[in-house]
MIFI-473237 format. One record per residue (C-alpha): residue number from 1; y, x, z. Coordinates in nm, 2 decimals. Layout:
BEGIN
@k: NUM	v: Y	u: X	w: Z
...
# end
This chain:
BEGIN
@k: 1	v: 2.58	u: 10.95	w: 6.08
@k: 2	v: 2.78	u: 11.13	w: 6.35
@k: 3	v: 2.70	u: 11.15	w: 6.72
@k: 4	v: 2.97	u: 10.89	w: 6.81
@k: 5	v: 2.80	u: 10.63	w: 6.58
@k: 6	v: 2.46	u: 10.70	w: 6.74
@k: 7	v: 2.61	u: 10.67	w: 7.09
@k: 8	v: 2.78	u: 10.34	w: 7.00
@k: 9	v: 2.45	u: 10.22	w: 6.84
@k: 10	v: 2.25	u: 10.30	w: 7.16
@k: 11	v: 2.51	u: 10.13	w: 7.38
@k: 12	v: 2.51	u: 9.81	w: 7.17
@k: 13	v: 2.13	u: 9.80	w: 7.15
@k: 14	v: 2.11	u: 9.84	w: 7.53
@k: 15	v: 2.37	u: 9.57	w: 7.59
@k: 16	v: 2.19	u: 9.33	w: 7.35
@k: 17	v: 1.85	u: 9.38	w: 7.51
@k: 18	v: 1.99	u: 9.34	w: 7.86
@k: 19	v: 2.03	u: 8.97	w: 7.76
@k: 20	v: 1.68	u: 8.82	w: 7.78
@k: 21	v: 1.79	u: 8.56	w: 7.53
@k: 22	v: 1.80	u: 8.82	w: 7.26
@k: 23	v: 1.43	u: 8.91	w: 7.30
@k: 24	v: 1.34	u: 8.54	w: 7.34
@k: 25	v: 1.53	u: 8.42	w: 7.03
@k: 26	v: 1.46	u: 8.72	w: 6.81
@k: 27	v: 1.10	u: 8.80	w: 6.88
@k: 28	v: 0.91	u: 8.56	w: 7.10
@k: 29	v: 1.02	u: 8.23	w: 6.95
@k: 30	v: 0.94	u: 8.30	w: 6.58
@k: 31	v: 0.62	u: 8.48	w: 6.69
@k: 32	v: 0.50	u: 8.18	w: 6.88
@k: 33	v: 0.66	u: 7.88	w: 6.72
@k: 34	v: 0.50	u: 7.91	w: 6.37
@k: 35	v: 0.14	u: 7.91	w: 6.50
@k: 36	v: 0.22	u: 7.61	w: 6.72
@k: 37	v: 0.40	u: 7.42	w: 6.44
@k: 38	v: 0.13	u: 7.48	w: 6.18
@k: 39	v: -0.15	u: 7.43	w: 6.44
@k: 40	v: -0.01	u: 7.09	w: 6.52
@k: 41	v: 0.04	u: 7.02	w: 6.15
@k: 42	v: -0.31	u: 7.12	w: 6.06
@k: 43	v: -0.47	u: 6.91	w: 6.33
@k: 44	v: -0.24	u: 6.62	w: 6.24
@k: 45	v: -0.35	u: 6.63	w: 5.87
@k: 46	v: -0.71	u: 6.67	w: 5.96
@k: 47	v: -0.70	u: 6.39	w: 6.22
@k: 48	v: -0.53	u: 6.15	w: 5.98
@k: 49	v: -0.78	u: 6.21	w: 5.71
@k: 50	v: -1.08	u: 6.18	w: 5.95
@k: 51	v: -0.93	u: 5.86	w: 6.09
@k: 52	v: -0.93	u: 5.69	w: 5.75
@k: 53	v: -1.27	u: 5.84	w: 5.64
@k: 54	v: -1.45	u: 5.73	w: 5.96
@k: 55	v: -1.29	u: 5.39	w: 5.98
@k: 56	v: -1.18	u: 5.27	w: 5.64
@k: 57	v: -1.01	u: 4.94	w: 5.72
@k: 58	v: -0.98	u: 4.72	w: 5.41
@k: 59	v: -0.92	u: 4.36	w: 5.32
@k: 60	v: -1.17	u: 4.24	w: 5.06
@k: 61	v: -1.09	u: 3.93	w: 4.87
@k: 62	v: -1.42	u: 3.85	w: 4.69
@k: 63	v: -1.47	u: 3.47	w: 4.63
@k: 64	v: -1.75	u: 3.53	w: 4.39
@k: 65	v: -1.96	u: 3.74	w: 4.62
@k: 66	v: -1.96	u: 4.01	w: 4.35
@k: 67	v: -2.19	u: 4.30	w: 4.32
@k: 68	v: -1.89	u: 4.53	w: 4.34
@k: 69	v: -1.78	u: 4.37	w: 4.67
@k: 70	v: -2.13	u: 4.42	w: 4.81
@k: 71	v: -2.13	u: 4.78	w: 4.68
@k: 72	v: -1.80	u: 4.85	w: 4.87
@k: 73	v: -1.93	u: 4.69	w: 5.19
@k: 74	v: -2.25	u: 4.90	w: 5.17
@k: 75	v: -2.05	u: 5.22	w: 5.18
@k: 76	v: -2.05	u: 5.42	w: 5.50
@k: 77	v: -1.76	u: 5.36	w: 5.74
@k: 78	v: -1.61	u: 5.08	w: 5.54
@k: 79	v: -1.48	u: 4.81	w: 5.78
@k: 80	v: -1.38	u: 4.48	w: 5.62
@k: 81	v: -1.09	u: 4.31	w: 5.81
@k: 82	v: -0.95	u: 3.96	w: 5.77
@k: 83	v: -0.59	u: 3.93	w: 5.67
@k: 84	v: -0.36	u: 3.63	w: 5.64
@k: 85	v: -0.07	u: 3.84	w: 5.50
@k: 86	v: -0.18	u: 4.14	w: 5.30
@k: 87	v: 0.16	u: 4.30	w: 5.24
@k: 88	v: 0.26	u: 4.27	w: 5.61
@k: 89	v: -0.08	u: 4.40	w: 5.74
@k: 90	v: -0.08	u: 4.70	w: 5.51
@k: 91	v: 0.28	u: 4.79	w: 5.60
@k: 92	v: 0.21	u: 4.78	w: 5.97
@k: 93	v: -0.12	u: 4.97	w: 5.94
@k: 94	v: -0.35	u: 4.69	w: 6.05
@k: 95	v: -0.54	u: 4.75	w: 5.72
@k: 96	v: -0.51	u: 5.05	w: 5.49
@k: 97	v: -0.57	u: 4.88	w: 5.16
@k: 98	v: -0.66	u: 4.54	w: 5.00
@k: 99	v: -0.91	u: 4.49	w: 4.71
@k: 100	v: -0.91	u: 4.17	w: 4.52
@k: 101	v: -1.21	u: 4.10	w: 4.29
@k: 102	v: -1.19	u: 3.80	w: 4.05
@k: 103	v: -1.43	u: 3.51	w: 4.10
@k: 104	v: -1.59	u: 3.56	w: 3.76
@k: 105	v: -1.65	u: 3.93	w: 3.81
@k: 106	v: -2.03	u: 3.92	w: 3.79
@k: 107	v: -2.02	u: 3.70	w: 3.48
@k: 108	v: -1.79	u: 3.94	w: 3.30
@k: 109	v: -2.00	u: 4.25	w: 3.39
@k: 110	v: -2.32	u: 4.07	w: 3.30
@k: 111	v: -2.17	u: 3.98	w: 2.96
@k: 112	v: -2.07	u: 4.35	w: 2.92
@k: 113	v: -1.70	u: 4.26	w: 2.92
@k: 114	v: -1.42	u: 4.44	w: 3.11
@k: 115	v: -1.31	u: 4.29	w: 3.44
@k: 116	v: -0.99	u: 4.37	w: 3.64
@k: 117	v: -0.97	u: 4.46	w: 4.01
@k: 118	v: -0.64	u: 4.45	w: 4.20
@k: 119	v: -0.57	u: 4.71	w: 4.46
@k: 120	v: -0.27	u: 4.68	w: 4.70
@k: 121	v: -0.17	u: 4.98	w: 4.92
@k: 122	v: 0.13	u: 5.14	w: 5.08
@k: 123	v: 0.23	u: 5.46	w: 4.88
@k: 124	v: 0.46	u: 5.56	w: 5.17
@k: 125	v: 0.17	u: 5.58	w: 5.41
@k: 126	v: -0.06	u: 5.89	w: 5.43
@k: 127	v: -0.35	u: 5.67	w: 5.56
@k: 128	v: -0.30	u: 5.42	w: 5.29
@k: 129	v: -0.29	u: 5.69	w: 5.02
@k: 130	v: -0.61	u: 5.84	w: 5.15
@k: 131	v: -0.78	u: 5.50	w: 5.16
@k: 132	v: -0.66	u: 5.44	w: 4.80
@k: 133	v: -0.83	u: 5.77	w: 4.69
@k: 134	v: -1.15	u: 5.67	w: 4.86
@k: 135	v: -1.16	u: 5.32	w: 4.72
@k: 136	v: -1.10	u: 5.45	w: 4.37
@k: 137	v: -1.38	u: 5.69	w: 4.40
@k: 138	v: -1.61	u: 5.41	w: 4.52
@k: 139	v: -1.51	u: 5.19	w: 4.22
@k: 140	v: -1.56	u: 5.48	w: 3.99
@k: 141	v: -1.91	u: 5.54	w: 4.13
@k: 142	v: -1.99	u: 5.16	w: 4.08
@k: 143	v: -1.85	u: 5.18	w: 3.72
@k: 144	v: -2.08	u: 5.47	w: 3.64
@k: 145	v: -2.38	u: 5.27	w: 3.77
@k: 146	v: -2.28	u: 4.98	w: 3.54
@k: 147	v: -2.24	u: 5.21	w: 3.24
@k: 148	v: -2.58	u: 5.37	w: 3.31
@k: 149	v: -2.75	u: 5.03	w: 3.33
@k: 150	v: -2.60	u: 4.92	w: 3.00
@k: 151	v: -2.71	u: 5.24	w: 2.83
@k: 152	v: -3.06	u: 5.22	w: 2.97
@k: 153	v: -3.08	u: 4.86	w: 2.85
@k: 154	v: -3.03	u: 5.00	w: 2.50
@k: 155	v: -3.26	u: 5.30	w: 2.56
@k: 156	v: -2.97	u: 5.54	w: 2.53
@k: 157	v: -2.96	u: 5.86	w: 2.72
@k: 158	v: -2.67	u: 5.86	w: 2.96
@k: 159	v: -2.59	u: 6.23	w: 2.88
@k: 160	v: -2.45	u: 6.09	w: 2.55
@k: 161	v: -2.13	u: 6.01	w: 2.75
@k: 162	v: -2.09	u: 6.38	w: 2.85
@k: 163	v: -2.12	u: 6.59	w: 2.53
@k: 164	v: -1.93	u: 6.88	w: 2.69
@k: 165	v: -2.02	u: 7.04	w: 3.02
@k: 166	v: -1.74	u: 7.24	w: 3.17
@k: 167	v: -1.82	u: 7.55	w: 3.38
@k: 168	v: -1.51	u: 7.66	w: 3.58
@k: 169	v: -1.44	u: 8.01	w: 3.68
@k: 170	v: -1.13	u: 8.12	w: 3.87
@k: 171	v: -0.99	u: 8.47	w: 3.83
@k: 172	v: -0.94	u: 8.49	w: 4.20
@k: 173	v: -1.13	u: 8.36	w: 4.50
@k: 174	v: -1.06	u: 7.99	w: 4.54
@k: 175	v: -0.94	u: 8.02	w: 4.90
@k: 176	v: -0.74	u: 8.33	w: 4.81
@k: 177	v: -0.57	u: 8.15	w: 4.52
@k: 178	v: -0.47	u: 7.86	w: 4.75
@k: 179	v: -0.34	u: 8.10	w: 5.01
@k: 180	v: -0.14	u: 8.30	w: 4.76
@k: 181	v: 0.02	u: 7.98	w: 4.62
@k: 182	v: 0.12	u: 7.85	w: 4.96
@k: 183	v: 0.24	u: 8.19	w: 5.08
@k: 184	v: 0.45	u: 8.24	w: 4.76
@k: 185	v: 0.64	u: 7.92	w: 4.85
@k: 186	v: 0.66	u: 7.96	w: 5.22
@k: 187	v: 0.71	u: 8.34	w: 5.29
@k: 188	v: 1.02	u: 8.39	w: 5.07
@k: 189	v: 1.19	u: 8.09	w: 5.23
@k: 190	v: 1.12	u: 8.22	w: 5.58
@k: 191	v: 1.22	u: 8.57	w: 5.50
@k: 192	v: 1.55	u: 8.46	w: 5.35
@k: 193	v: 1.62	u: 8.22	w: 5.64
@k: 194	v: 1.56	u: 8.49	w: 5.90
@k: 195	v: 1.76	u: 8.74	w: 5.71
@k: 196	v: 2.05	u: 8.50	w: 5.77
@k: 197	v: 1.98	u: 8.38	w: 6.12
@k: 198	v: 1.81	u: 8.70	w: 6.26
@k: 199	v: 2.13	u: 8.91	w: 6.29
@k: 200	v: 2.36	u: 8.61	w: 6.35
@k: 201	v: 2.35	u: 8.59	w: 6.74
@k: 202	v: 2.39	u: 8.97	w: 6.77
@k: 203	v: 2.68	u: 8.97	w: 6.52
@k: 204	v: 2.87	u: 8.70	w: 6.70
@k: 205	v: 2.80	u: 8.87	w: 7.04
@k: 206	v: 2.92	u: 9.21	w: 6.92
@k: 207	v: 3.23	u: 9.08	w: 6.74
@k: 208	v: 3.40	u: 8.78	w: 6.89
@k: 209	v: 3.19	u: 8.81	w: 7.20
@k: 210	v: 3.36	u: 9.14	w: 7.28
@k: 211	v: 3.69	u: 8.97	w: 7.23
@k: 212	v: 3.61	u: 8.69	w: 7.47
@k: 213	v: 3.47	u: 8.93	w: 7.74
@k: 214	v: 3.78	u: 9.15	w: 7.70
@k: 215	v: 3.58	u: 9.46	w: 7.63
@k: 216	v: 3.69	u: 9.52	w: 7.27
@k: 217	v: 4.03	u: 9.66	w: 7.35
@k: 218	v: 3.91	u: 9.92	w: 7.60
@k: 219	v: 3.64	u: 10.02	w: 7.35
@k: 220	v: 3.91	u: 10.08	w: 7.09
@k: 221	v: 4.09	u: 10.32	w: 7.33
@k: 222	v: 3.80	u: 10.56	w: 7.36
@k: 223	v: 3.75	u: 10.87	w: 7.14
@k: 224	v: 3.52	u: 10.67	w: 6.91
@k: 225	v: 3.69	u: 10.59	w: 6.58
@k: 226	v: 3.69	u: 10.24	w: 6.44
@k: 227	v: 3.44	u: 10.33	w: 6.17
@k: 228	v: 3.20	u: 10.48	w: 6.42
@k: 229	v: 3.23	u: 10.16	w: 6.62
@k: 230	v: 3.17	u: 9.95	w: 6.31
@k: 231	v: 2.87	u: 10.15	w: 6.20
@k: 232	v: 2.72	u: 10.15	w: 6.55
@k: 233	v: 2.76	u: 9.77	w: 6.58
@k: 234	v: 2.63	u: 9.72	w: 6.23
@k: 235	v: 2.32	u: 9.92	w: 6.28
@k: 236	v: 2.24	u: 9.74	w: 6.61
@k: 237	v: 2.28	u: 9.40	w: 6.44
@k: 238	v: 2.05	u: 9.51	w: 6.16
@k: 239	v: 1.78	u: 9.62	w: 6.40
@k: 240	v: 1.79	u: 9.29	w: 6.59
@k: 241	v: 1.78	u: 9.10	w: 6.25
@k: 242	v: 1.48	u: 9.30	w: 6.13
@k: 243	v: 1.30	u: 9.23	w: 6.46
@k: 244	v: 1.34	u: 8.86	w: 6.41
@k: 245	v: 1.23	u: 8.88	w: 6.05
@k: 246	v: 0.92	u: 9.09	w: 6.13
@k: 247	v: 0.83	u: 8.85	w: 6.42
@k: 248	v: 0.87	u: 8.55	w: 6.18
@k: 249	v: 0.64	u: 8.71	w: 5.92
@k: 250	v: 0.38	u: 8.78	w: 6.19
@k: 251	v: 0.40	u: 8.43	w: 6.32
@k: 252	v: 0.36	u: 8.29	w: 5.96
@k: 253	v: 0.05	u: 8.51	w: 5.90
@k: 254	v: -0.11	u: 8.41	w: 6.23
@k: 255	v: -0.04	u: 8.04	w: 6.16
@k: 256	v: -0.20	u: 8.06	w: 5.81
@k: 257	v: -0.50	u: 8.25	w: 5.95
@k: 258	v: -0.56	u: 8.00	w: 6.23
@k: 259	v: -0.45	u: 7.67	w: 6.08
@k: 260	v: -0.63	u: 7.66	w: 5.75
@k: 261	v: -0.63	u: 7.27	w: 5.75
@k: 262	v: -0.25	u: 7.28	w: 5.71
@k: 263	v: -0.28	u: 7.50	w: 5.41
@k: 264	v: -0.57	u: 7.33	w: 5.22
@k: 265	v: -0.79	u: 7.64	w: 5.27
@k: 266	v: -1.12	u: 7.68	w: 5.45
@k: 267	v: -1.05	u: 8.04	w: 5.55
@k: 268	v: -0.67	u: 8.07	w: 5.58
@k: 269	v: -0.56	u: 8.40	w: 5.43
@k: 270	v: -0.90	u: 8.57	w: 5.46
@k: 271	v: -0.98	u: 8.78	w: 5.16
@k: 272	v: -0.61	u: 8.78	w: 5.05
@k: 273	v: -0.45	u: 9.12	w: 5.09
@k: 274	v: -0.11	u: 9.27	w: 5.00
@k: 275	v: -0.14	u: 9.63	w: 4.93
@k: 276	v: 0.08	u: 9.90	w: 5.08
@k: 277	v: 0.32	u: 9.91	w: 4.78
@k: 278	v: 0.39	u: 9.54	w: 4.81
@k: 279	v: 0.47	u: 9.58	w: 5.18
@k: 280	v: 0.70	u: 9.87	w: 5.12
@k: 281	v: 0.89	u: 9.69	w: 4.84
@k: 282	v: 0.91	u: 9.37	w: 5.05
@k: 283	v: 1.03	u: 9.57	w: 5.35
@k: 284	v: 1.30	u: 9.75	w: 5.15
@k: 285	v: 1.43	u: 9.42	w: 5.01
@k: 286	v: 1.44	u: 9.25	w: 5.34
@k: 287	v: 1.60	u: 9.54	w: 5.52
@k: 288	v: 1.89	u: 9.55	w: 5.27
@k: 289	v: 1.92	u: 9.17	w: 5.27
@k: 290	v: 1.94	u: 9.17	w: 5.65
@k: 291	v: 2.20	u: 9.44	w: 5.63
@k: 292	v: 2.41	u: 9.24	w: 5.38
@k: 293	v: 2.41	u: 8.93	w: 5.60
@k: 294	v: 2.46	u: 9.13	w: 5.92
@k: 295	v: 2.77	u: 9.30	w: 5.78
@k: 296	v: 2.91	u: 8.97	w: 5.65
@k: 297	v: 2.84	u: 8.79	w: 5.98
@k: 298	v: 3.00	u: 9.08	w: 6.18
@k: 299	v: 3.31	u: 9.06	w: 5.96
@k: 300	v: 3.34	u: 8.68	w: 6.02
@k: 301	v: 3.27	u: 8.73	w: 6.39
@k: 302	v: 3.55	u: 8.99	w: 6.41
@k: 303	v: 3.79	u: 8.75	w: 6.23
@k: 304	v: 3.70	u: 8.45	w: 6.46
@k: 305	v: 3.90	u: 8.38	w: 6.78
@k: 306	v: 3.61	u: 8.23	w: 6.98
@k: 307	v: 3.23	u: 8.18	w: 6.98
@k: 308	v: 3.29	u: 7.82	w: 6.86
@k: 309	v: 3.50	u: 7.93	w: 6.57
@k: 310	v: 3.25	u: 8.20	w: 6.47
@k: 311	v: 2.97	u: 7.95	w: 6.48
@k: 312	v: 3.17	u: 7.71	w: 6.26
@k: 313	v: 3.24	u: 7.99	w: 6.00
@k: 314	v: 2.89	u: 8.12	w: 5.99
@k: 315	v: 2.69	u: 7.79	w: 5.99
@k: 316	v: 2.75	u: 7.73	w: 5.61
@k: 317	v: 2.58	u: 8.07	w: 5.54
@k: 318	v: 2.24	u: 7.91	w: 5.61
@k: 319	v: 2.30	u: 7.63	w: 5.35
@k: 320	v: 2.44	u: 7.88	w: 5.10
@k: 321	v: 2.13	u: 8.09	w: 5.14
@k: 322	v: 1.89	u: 7.80	w: 5.11
@k: 323	v: 2.03	u: 7.66	w: 4.79
@k: 324	v: 1.92	u: 7.94	w: 4.55
@k: 325	v: 1.60	u: 7.97	w: 4.76
@k: 326	v: 1.50	u: 7.61	w: 4.70
@k: 327	v: 1.61	u: 7.63	w: 4.33
@k: 328	v: 1.33	u: 7.88	w: 4.28
@k: 329	v: 1.08	u: 7.71	w: 4.51
@k: 330	v: 0.84	u: 7.58	w: 4.25
@k: 331	v: 0.87	u: 7.86	w: 3.99
@k: 332	v: 0.55	u: 8.01	w: 3.87
@k: 333	v: 0.55	u: 8.38	w: 3.96
@k: 334	v: 0.39	u: 8.46	w: 3.62
@k: 335	v: 0.67	u: 8.30	w: 3.41
@k: 336	v: 1.01	u: 8.37	w: 3.57
@k: 337	v: 1.30	u: 8.41	w: 3.34
@k: 338	v: 1.51	u: 8.73	w: 3.37
@k: 339	v: 1.82	u: 8.51	w: 3.44
@k: 340	v: 1.69	u: 8.44	w: 3.80
@k: 341	v: 1.68	u: 8.81	w: 3.88
@k: 342	v: 2.06	u: 8.82	w: 3.84
@k: 343	v: 2.13	u: 8.53	w: 4.08
@k: 344	v: 2.20	u: 8.62	w: 4.44
@k: 345	v: 1.90	u: 8.55	w: 4.68
@k: 346	v: 1.71	u: 8.38	w: 4.40
@k: 347	v: 1.63	u: 8.72	w: 4.27
@k: 348	v: 1.48	u: 8.83	w: 4.61
@k: 349	v: 1.27	u: 8.51	w: 4.62
@k: 350	v: 1.14	u: 8.57	w: 4.27
@k: 351	v: 1.04	u: 8.93	w: 4.33
@k: 352	v: 0.86	u: 8.82	w: 4.65
@k: 353	v: 0.67	u: 8.56	w: 4.46
@k: 354	v: 0.57	u: 8.82	w: 4.20
@k: 355	v: 0.45	u: 9.06	w: 4.46
@k: 356	v: 0.24	u: 8.80	w: 4.65
@k: 357	v: 0.08	u: 8.71	w: 4.31
@k: 358	v: 0.00	u: 9.07	w: 4.25
@k: 359	v: 0.26	u: 9.12	w: 3.98
@k: 360	v: 0.46	u: 9.45	w: 3.97
@k: 361	v: 0.74	u: 9.42	w: 3.72
@k: 362	v: 0.95	u: 9.72	w: 3.80
@k: 363	v: 1.24	u: 9.60	w: 3.58
@k: 364	v: 1.27	u: 9.29	w: 3.80
@k: 365	v: 1.23	u: 9.50	w: 4.12
@k: 366	v: 1.50	u: 9.75	w: 4.02
@k: 367	v: 1.74	u: 9.48	w: 3.89
@k: 368	v: 1.70	u: 9.29	w: 4.22
@k: 369	v: 1.73	u: 9.61	w: 4.43
@k: 370	v: 2.04	u: 9.71	w: 4.24
@k: 371	v: 2.21	u: 9.37	w: 4.31
@k: 372	v: 2.12	u: 9.38	w: 4.68
@k: 373	v: 2.28	u: 9.72	w: 4.71
@k: 374	v: 2.59	u: 9.58	w: 4.56
@k: 375	v: 2.58	u: 9.29	w: 4.81
@k: 376	v: 2.54	u: 9.54	w: 5.10
@k: 377	v: 2.83	u: 9.75	w: 4.98
@k: 378	v: 3.06	u: 9.45	w: 4.93
@k: 379	v: 2.97	u: 9.31	w: 5.28
@k: 380	v: 3.02	u: 9.64	w: 5.45
@k: 381	v: 3.36	u: 9.69	w: 5.28
@k: 382	v: 3.46	u: 9.34	w: 5.39
@k: 383	v: 3.36	u: 9.42	w: 5.75
@k: 384	v: 3.54	u: 9.75	w: 5.73
@k: 385	v: 3.85	u: 9.57	w: 5.60
@k: 386	v: 3.84	u: 9.32	w: 5.89
@k: 387	v: 3.78	u: 9.59	w: 6.15
@k: 388	v: 4.08	u: 9.79	w: 6.02
@k: 389	v: 4.33	u: 9.51	w: 6.06
@k: 390	v: 4.51	u: 9.49	w: 6.39
@k: 391	v: 4.61	u: 9.13	w: 6.33
@k: 392	v: 4.25	u: 9.04	w: 6.28
@k: 393	v: 4.11	u: 9.22	w: 6.58
@k: 394	v: 4.37	u: 9.09	w: 6.82
@k: 395	v: 4.38	u: 8.73	w: 6.69
@k: 396	v: 4.41	u: 8.49	w: 6.98
# end
């Protein structure tokens, strides 16, 4: 890297950071927005669950005054509501669930026959789904009492129904396992997304932005060669992109730590640690991925005539990036086919999943790193090609 490139780099970085929006969009927003989003999400999920558990509004149709009906009504926080139209009241949330018990229920149970109970709920409603889970657990508890009474009547030990006792042991801490699972789905998505969007605003500003401000032509008349200008701009864009990515990672980790309710964990990511090697590998992958997208976006920005045109050309990049990311979203890190490590972006996501799960498959890592280097070289050559064309630079 020559002195001219360093000078251009310093100039572009200073220019970018003179604009307060760069700091706001690149660092502060991702650092703050994720804790806020997941804090609200966690409180919302917790509040919704507590609302149903503390005030279980049900419609109970029990003409036979059955023992099951009385058992349900005796449960804590169960509130029986009257309803003239079950479907309508469940849809609008007046009641969460309806339980219909046949009139001959007690007779059937007394004769040791099977009786049916009809449950109506809204599977598109979180509250109704929660109520359905609670009611099913109540009915299961009642069923166990009936079975116990029938066995005792025959002087049979109830343990005969449970010949096998299962003792469960997890290979990792329960909270740590939950956190790793969620992080393996969430973190790769965020990293890829910010590898695309992080350098985008800087790339547009240092490409077509220079055209619109009329500062590109004077810059080309200086002693700095075009390649020095290209490398200086490219490095500045990469730095801004990495800042956004690092800020987004920090925001995600803070969100998971503070908003355990949103992640189904009682302790967030406590106890879950990524060692230094994992961070180094993740860092290298994300640096090169950001460089690839930064170079591609700079090439598109140089080609575009205006901010609007550049935004139009670059907006599909987000969708293109998300397709392979979502395609690998639910893959188990322990059983990923080698094919995925040869698919652009999907390979990065798969390696990140493995690292979060504590798997170090160096074949997968080197294959992915090799492909990313190929992407970087291709994108830089494309940017160089665009920057060397007079008809592209001076398009108007």
